[in-house]
C-alpha positions in Angstrom: -160.3 75.3 -79.9 -157.2 74.1 -78.1 -153.9 75.0 -78.9 -151.0 73.1 -77.8 -147.5 75.2 -78.4 -144.1 73.2 -77.3 -141.0 74.8 -77.0 -138.0 73.3 -76.9 -134.9 74.7 -75.2 -131.2 74.0 -74.9 -128.8 76.5 -73.3 -131.0 79.8 -74.6 -131.4 81.3 -71.0 -130.8 84.5 -72.7 -133.6 84.2 -74.6 -136.0 81.7 -73.1 -137.9 84.2 -71.0 -139.2 86.5 -73.6 -140.1 83.2 -75.7 -142.0 82.0 -72.7 -143.6 85.4 -72.0 -144.9 85.8 -75.7 -146.9 82.6 -75.3 -148.1 83.0 -72.1 -149.6 86.6 -72.4 -151.4 85.7 -75.6 -154.7 86.6 -75.7 -156.3 83.3 -76.3 -157.6 81.5 -73.5 -157.2 77.9 -74.1 -153.6 77.5 -74.6 -151.7 74.1 -73.7 -147.8 75.3 -73.2 -144.8 72.8 -73.0 -141.4 72.9 -72.7 -138.8 70.5 -73.7 -135.2 70.9 -71.8 -133.0 68.2 -72.6 -130.1 69.0 -70.3 -129.3 72.6 -69.9 -126.1 74.1 -68.1 -126.9 77.5 -68.3 -130.1 79.3 -66.2 -132.5 77.5 -68.3 -133.6 75.2 -65.8 -134.4 78.2 -63.4 -136.3 80.0 -65.7 -138.7 77.3 -66.3 -139.2 76.7 -62.4 -140.1 80.1 -62.2 -143.0 79.9 -64.7 -143.5 76.3 -63.9 -147.4 76.9 -63.0 -147.7 78.3 -66.7 -147.1 74.9 -68.4 -148.8 72.0 -68.8 -146.1 69.5 -69.4 -142.2 70.1 -68.3 -139.9 67.4 -70.1 -136.8 67.3 -68.4 -135.6 63.8 -70.7 -132.5 64.0 -72.8 -133.7 63.7 -76.2 -131.6 62.6 -79.9 -131.6 66.2 -81.0 -134.0 69.1 -81.4 -136.6 67.2 -83.8 -136.8 64.3 -81.4 -137.7 66.6 -78.6 -140.1 68.8 -80.6 -141.9 65.1 -81.2 -141.5 64.3 -77.3 -143.5 67.4 -76.2 -146.1 66.8 -78.7 -146.6 63.4 -77.6 -147.7 64.7 -74.8 -150.2 67.2 -76.5 -154.2 67.2 -76.4 -154.5 70.5 -78.2 -156.5 70.4 -81.6 -154.0 72.7 -83.2 -149.9 72.4 -83.0 -147.6 75.2 -82.6 -143.9 75.3 -81.7 -141.4 78.3 -81.0 -137.9 77.9 -80.3 -136.6 79.3 -77.1 -134.9 82.1 -78.9 -138.1 83.1 -81.2 -141.4 84.6 -80.0 -144.9 84.8 -80.6 -146.6 88.9 -81.8 -149.7 89.4 -79.4 -152.8 88.2 -80.3 -151.1 85.6 -82.7 -153.2 82.0 -81.0 -156.3 83.9 -81.3 -156.0 85.1 -85.0 -154.7 81.5 -86.0 -157.7 80.2 -84.1 -160.1 82.2 -86.2 -158.8 81.5 -89.3 -159.5 77.7 -88.4 -162.7 78.5 -87.6 -163.1 80.1 -91.2 -161.5 77.7 -93.1 -162.7 74.1 -91.5 -160.8 72.6 -94.8 -157.4 74.0 -93.7 -154.8 71.9 -91.9 -151.7 74.2 -92.2 -152.5 78.2 -91.5 -149.3 80.0 -91.7 -148.5 83.8 -91.6 -145.6 86.1 -91.9 -143.3 87.4 -89.4 -140.3 89.7 -88.4 -136.0 89.1 -88.3 -135.1 90.3 -85.3 -131.5 90.6 -83.6 -130.0 89.7 -80.2 -131.6 92.7 -78.5 -135.0 92.2 -80.2 -134.6 94.9 -82.8 -136.2 94.4 -85.7 -134.2 93.9 -89.3 -136.9 93.4 -91.8 -140.1 91.8 -92.3 -140.1 87.8 -93.3 -142.9 87.2 -95.6 -144.2 83.4 -96.2 -145.1 82.1 -99.5 -148.2 80.9 -100.9 -146.8 77.3 -100.7 -146.1 75.2 -103.8 -144.1 72.0 -103.2 -141.5 72.5 -106.2 -140.9 76.1 -105.0 -140.2 74.6 -101.6 -137.8 72.2 -102.7 -135.7 75.3 -104.8 -135.5 77.6 -101.5 -138.7 79.7 -103.1 -141.5 79.1 -101.4 -140.9 79.7 -97.6 -143.0 79.1 -95.0 -142.2 81.3 -91.5 -141.7 78.5 -88.8 -142.8 80.8 -85.8 -146.0 81.6 -87.6 -147.1 78.5 -88.6 -150.4 76.5 -86.9 -150.8 72.9 -88.2 -154.2 70.7 -87.1 -153.1 67.8 -84.9 -154.4 65.1 -87.1 -152.6 66.5 -90.0 -148.8 66.8 -87.7 -149.4 62.9 -86.4 -150.5 61.7 -90.3 -146.6 62.5 -90.9 -145.0 61.1 -88.1 -144.0 64.5 -86.7 -140.7 65.5 -87.4 -138.1 63.3 -88.5 -136.0 62.9 -85.8 -132.8 62.0 -87.7 -133.0 65.8 -89.2 -130.6 67.9 -87.3 -130.6 70.9 -89.3 -133.9 71.6 -91.6 -136.6 70.0 -89.7 -139.0 72.4 -89.6 -138.5 72.7 -93.3 -138.7 68.6 -93.7 -142.5 68.4 -91.8 -144.0 71.0 -93.9 -142.9 69.1 -97.3 -144.0 66.2 -95.8 -147.4 67.7 -95.0 -147.3 69.0 -98.4 -146.6 65.5 -100.1 -149.5 64.0 -97.9 -151.8 66.3 -99.8 -152.6 68.3 -96.5 -154.4 71.9 -97.2 -152.5 75.1 -96.5 -153.9 78.8 -96.0 -151.7 81.5 -96.3 -152.8 84.7 -94.0 -151.9 88.0 -94.6 -150.8 88.9 -90.8 -147.5 89.0 -89.0 -147.6 86.3 -86.2 -144.1 85.6 -85.1 -140.6 86.9 -84.4 -137.7 84.6 -85.7 -134.2 86.2 -83.9 -131.1 86.2 -85.7 -127.6 86.2 -83.4 -124.2 84.5 -83.4 -125.0 81.1 -81.5 -128.2 80.7 -83.6 -128.2 77.6 -86.9 -128.9 80.5 -89.0 -126.3 83.0 -87.3 -123.8 80.8 -86.9 -123.7 79.0 -90.3 -122.3 75.7 -88.3 -124.5 73.5 -89.7 -124.0 74.6 -93.4 -122.6 71.2 -94.6 -125.4 69.4 -92.8 -127.9 71.5 -94.1 -126.6 70.8 -97.6 -126.6 67.1 -96.8 -130.2 67.5 -95.4 -131.3 69.4 -98.6 -130.0 66.9 -101.1 -131.5 63.9 -99.0 -135.0 66.0 -98.9 -135.0 66.7 -102.6 -134.4 62.6 -103.6 -136.6 61.7 -101.3 -139.5 64.2 -103.1 -138.3 63.7 -106.9 -136.8 60.2 -106.7 -133.6 61.7 -107.9 -130.6 63.7 -107.2 -130.0 67.4 -108.1 -128.8 67.5 -111.5 -126.9 69.6 -113.6 -129.7 71.6 -114.2 -130.2 72.6 -110.3 -129.1 76.0 -109.9 -131.1 76.9 -113.3 -134.4 75.5 -111.4 -133.5 77.2 -108.4 -133.4 80.7 -110.2 -136.6 80.0 -112.2 -138.2 79.0 -109.0 -137.1 82.1 -107.2 -138.5 84.2 -110.5 -141.5 82.3 -110.2 -142.0 83.5 -106.4 -141.9 86.7 -107.5 -144.4 86.2 -110.1 -146.9 84.6 -108.1 -146.6 87.0 -105.3 -145.2 90.5 -106.5 -146.6 92.3 -103.5 -143.9 90.7 -101.2 -141.3 91.5 -104.0 -142.4 95.0 -103.1 -142.2 94.8 -99.4 -138.8 93.0 -99.6 -137.4 96.3 -101.9 -138.9 98.6 -99.5 -137.5 97.0 -96.2 -134.1 97.0 -98.0 -134.4 100.8 -98.7 -135.5 101.6 -95.3 -134.3 99.5 -93.2 -136.6 97.4 -92.2 -140.2 97.7 -90.2 -141.4 97.1 -86.7 -144.1 95.3 -85.6 
C-alpha cells in the first residue's frame, strides 16, 4: 500500500529539514514524498536540493495559496493513502507504518487519524494534542478536533470531495475534514501519537495574523454545512458541544488536566 505525503514549504527553512527527515526516516518502505515550494526566498530551496533524491516530485510552481499548493502536490500523487505535513511540523517515528496497518485492519475506513504533540520552536513538547471522536455537529463548534499531522486519507475519498478548497487561506485542513464527513466518508480514530504540531511566532496559530480571516472562514463553512448563519444561540451551542466532547471522551479530559498540572509530556 503506497502512501503519498505532501509537504508545502514557503520560507520555512528553519524547520524544513526536520520535517523532511521525519518523513524520509520512516520505517515504512513504500512512501512517495512530494514537496511543493511556490517561491521561497530563504534557504528552503537549498535544503530541498540537498534532499532532492528523497522526493518523488519537486514542484516549484507558483500557486494561489497553501491549499492550492497542496492540491498541486496531490494531483501528482499515485499512492493509495494520502497525508500531508507543513514544513514546520513533523511525523513521529513509525507513524506511517502504524497508519497503514490500521487501514489494512479496517478496509472500510476512509480517514484514519491519531493524536499528536504541540511543540515549540526548539522542538520542546508543550502538551499532548488529542484528536476527538469525529462528529460533524461538534466539529462545527470547534469541539471535534482532528490532529492534521496525524491524519491519513484514502486517495479515492480525497478525490471524491475535490481535495482542498483552494480559496480557503486560513483553515483548509478543517474544511477538508468537514467535506469528507459531509460526503459520508468513514472516520476511525486510533489511540496512538503520530504527529508534531509546531507553535511559533510566524505560524498562523502562533501569530494570530489571520484571526479575522479564520472567523470569516468559520462563518462561511458553518453556513455551507448547515444552510444558515450563526444565530443568537451560537455561544450556547459551542459551550454545549464542548461539554458533550468531554462526556463522550473523558480520557482526553483527564489527560488534558494532567498535562496542565505537569506541564506537558514528551513523546
